[in-house]
BAFI-3210 file (N, C-alpha, C; in Angstrom, 3 decimals, decimal comma, padded with zeros to 6 digits):
// residues 82
n [1|2|3|4|5|6|7|8|9|10|11|12|13|14|15|16|17|18|19|20|21|22|23|24|25|26|27|28|29|30|31|32|33|34|35|36|37|38|39|40|41|42|43|44|45|46|47|48|49|50|51|52|53|54|55|56|57|58|59|60|61|62|63|64|65|66|67|68|69|70|71|72|73|74|75|76|77|78|79|80|81|82]
n.u [029,642|027,081|026,154|024,519|021,867|020,618|021,824|020,022|019,241|019,140|016,216|016,853|016,135|016,828|019,484|020,667|019,837|021,785|024,203|024,555|024,545|027,151|028,648|028,315|029,373|031,793|032,334|032,062|034,196|036,570|039,594|039,910|041,048|041,005|043,209|043,628|041,902|040,143|040,773|038,966|036,584|036,558|033,732|032,159|033,096|031,729|029,265|028,881|029,423|027,601|025,623|025,755|025,598|022,938|021,882|023,047|021,711|018,856|019,053|019,538|017,763|015,448|012,425|012,637|015,260|016,032|014,293|015,630|018,232|017,710|016,716|019,231|020,839|019,139|019,462|022,101|024,306|024,996|026,494|024,225|023,553|024,726]
n.v [015,187|013,087|010,235|008,629|007,501|004,485|004,639|004,743|002,243|002,777|002,333|000,058|001,533|003,825|003,461|002,843|005,550|006,955|006,029|006,282|009,008|009,519|008,631|010,272|012,723|012,109|011,536|014,551|015,664|014,239|014,319|016,206|014,827|012,080|009,139|006,561|007,915|009,074|012,530|015,064|017,858|020,979|022,008|019,638|018,084|020,212|020,106|017,459|017,568|019,689|017,852|015,529|017,345|017,823|015,269|014,967|016,620|015,958|013,954|014,432|015,862|013,864|013,024|010,524|010,352|012,574|013,051|010,468|011,727|014,205|013,117|011,422|014,002|015,328|012,784|013,623|012,196|013,666|016,803|019,640|021,985|024,729]
n.w [152,522|153,195|154,796|155,789|154,690|152,414|149,283|146,445|144,085|140,828|138,426|135,530|133,117|134,097|134,652|132,021|130,367|132,101|131,532|128,873|129,096|130,065|127,788|125,567|127,322|127,275|124,414|123,622|125,074|123,969|122,130|119,146|117,175|117,294|117,466|114,670|113,200|110,641|108,967|109,281|108,410|109,974|110,234|109,946|112,345|114,603|113,585|114,780|116,827|118,019|117,629|119,412|121,615|121,626|122,308|124,341|126,189|126,024|127,168|129,916|130,235|130,802|132,276|134,161|134,646|135,717|138,414|139,517|139,942|141,365|144,119|144,736|144,993|147,097|149,243|149,844|148,404|145,789|145,037|145,279|142,679|141,839]
ca.u [028,686|026,146|026,061|023,438|021,083|021,047|021,968|018,707|019,729|018,451|016,053|017,665|015,963|017,502|020,899|021,172|020,187|023,082|025,318|024,580|024,751|028,466|029,432|028,138|030,355|033,167|032,179|032,034|035,425|037,372|040,425|039,495|041,874|041,910|044,226|043,142|040,600|040,266|040,774|037,483|036,852|035,731|032,201|031,803|033,228|031,047|027,403|028,739|029,344|026,190|024,234|026,146|025,322|021,382|021,565|023,444|020,635|017,528|018,552|019,610|016,194|014,464|011,929|013,299|016,915|015,679|013,597|016,563|019,083|017,077|016,827|020,812|020,726|018,467|019,944|023,413|025,822|025,722|026,236|023,405|023,975|025,386]
ca.v [014,274|012,417|008,952|008,312|007,160|003,899|004,946|003,931|001,624|003,425|001,433|-000,527|002,649|005,194|003,230|003,007|006,822|007,189|005,312|007,380|010,214|009,358|008,408|011,439|013,568|011,197|012,254|016,064|015,557|013,755|015,625|016,142|014,248|011,099|008,475|005,835|008,499|010,122|013,993|015,819|019,671|021,483|022,189|018,291|018,642|021,580|019,380|016,721|018,099|019,961|016,656|015,171|018,036|018,237|014,227|015,001|017,798|015,322|012,878|014,847|016,791|012,992|012,880|009,438|010,778|014,319|012,381|009,897|012,645|014,635|011,972|011,765|015,252|015,196|012,267|014,203|011,764|014,471|018,198|020,265|022,955|026,273]
ca.w [151,757|154,408|154,443|156,560|153,806|151,736|148,084|146,003|142,834|139,595|137,422|134,694|132,515|134,204|134,507|130,453|130,263|132,665|130,950|127,424|129,598|130,390|126,763|125,435|127,470|126,888|122,935|124,023|125,839|123,436|120,862|117,463|115,831|117,768|116,775|114,245|112,399|109,343|109,791|109,014|108,291|111,076|110,052|110,691|113,800|115,096|113,903|115,314|118,474|118,245|117,834|120,619|122,994|122,072|122,707|125,865|127,242|125,828|128,467|131,447|130,786|131,067|133,952|135,226|134,953|137,068|139,586|140,353|140,405|142,452|145,128|145,135|145,287|148,480|149,906|149,679|147,668|144,784|145,112|144,532|141,421|142,491]
c.u [028,283|026,261|024,990|022,171|021,787|020,769|021,108|019,536|018,182|017,437|016,768|017,130|016,472|019,224|021,393|021,228|021,572|024,123|025,541|024,935|026,449|029,466|028,851|029,187|031,516|033,361|032,838|033,639|036,523|038,183|039,331|039,639|041,724|042,584|043,107|041,480|041,260|040,459|039,570|037,551|036,160|034,435|031,817|031,983|032,486|029,569|027,754|028,673|028,158|025,285|024,727|025,593|023,820|020,952|021,820|022,164|019,349|017,474|019,026|018,150|014,867|013,984|012,370|014,615|016,666|015,375|014,995|017,865|018,768|017,255|018,253|021,130|020,165|018,914|021,833|024,663|025,774|025,514|025,075|023,906|023,935|024,502]
c.v [013,251|011,152|007,940|007,696|005,787|004,552|004,633|003,819|002,299|002,391|000,859|000,904|003,583|004,997|003,333|004,636|007,512|007,041|006,276|008,449|010,354|009,165|009,297|012,410|012,698|011,778|013,270|016,450|015,407|015,087|015,319|015,237|013,182|009,812|007,471|006,592|009,216|011,607|014,413|017,122|019,694|021,842|020,853|018,287|019,273|020,659|018,699|016,409|018,869|018,635|015,860|015,759|018,265|016,760|014,128|015,574|017,070|014,604|013,414|015,339|015,570|013,135|011,821|009,975|012,099|013,942|011,563|010,554|013,448|014,006|011,753|012,962|015,703|014,297|013,023|013,346|012,840|015,443|018,788|021,585|024,080|026,896]
c.w [152,928|153,881|155,012|155,812|152,588|150,346|147,321|144,526|141,821|138,968|136,355|133,199|132,298|134,127|132,825|129,974|130,648|132,049|129,420|128,107|129,405|128,924|125,661|125,601|127,183|125,322|123,000|124,294|125,135|122,294|119,734|116,676|116,755|116,659|116,040|113,286|111,733|109,539|108,775|109,020|109,486|111,322|110,404|112,095|114,604|114,984|114,461|116,909|118,784|118,424|119,313|121,769|123,173|122,653|124,021|126,864|126,951|127,170|129,562|131,485|131,109|132,408|134,568|135,661|136,226|138,423|140,413|140,509|141,604|144,467|145,403|145,419|147,010|149,507|150,278|149,239|146,381|145,397|144,747|143,227|142,044|142,202]
res [m|k|r|s|a|t|i|p|s|p|s|d|a|v|l|v|k|l|a|s|i|a|v|h|a|e|e|l|l|a|p|d|q|p|t|g|k|v|r|v|g|l|t|k|i|k|n|n|r|r|r|t|m|e|d|l|l|l|l|l|a|d|p|d|v|r|t|y|l|t|e|m|e|r|l|g|v|l|q|p|k|a]
***
């Protein structure tokens, strides 16, 4: 990773969307039965995960987020997709 360029600051809108992406990713990776939650059926878990994945994909497809991530890749801060 090269560090010659200054890392651009995201706009407030992009920053909020990136934070939302992080929250949705955490929801997808969380165990099915976190402590303190009532047990639910498998169908409900699958539906919740599907909705979370849809939300995540919409945020990742946002033009402002794409532009910012592309700029970060161009600067060498993020690794390009394989």
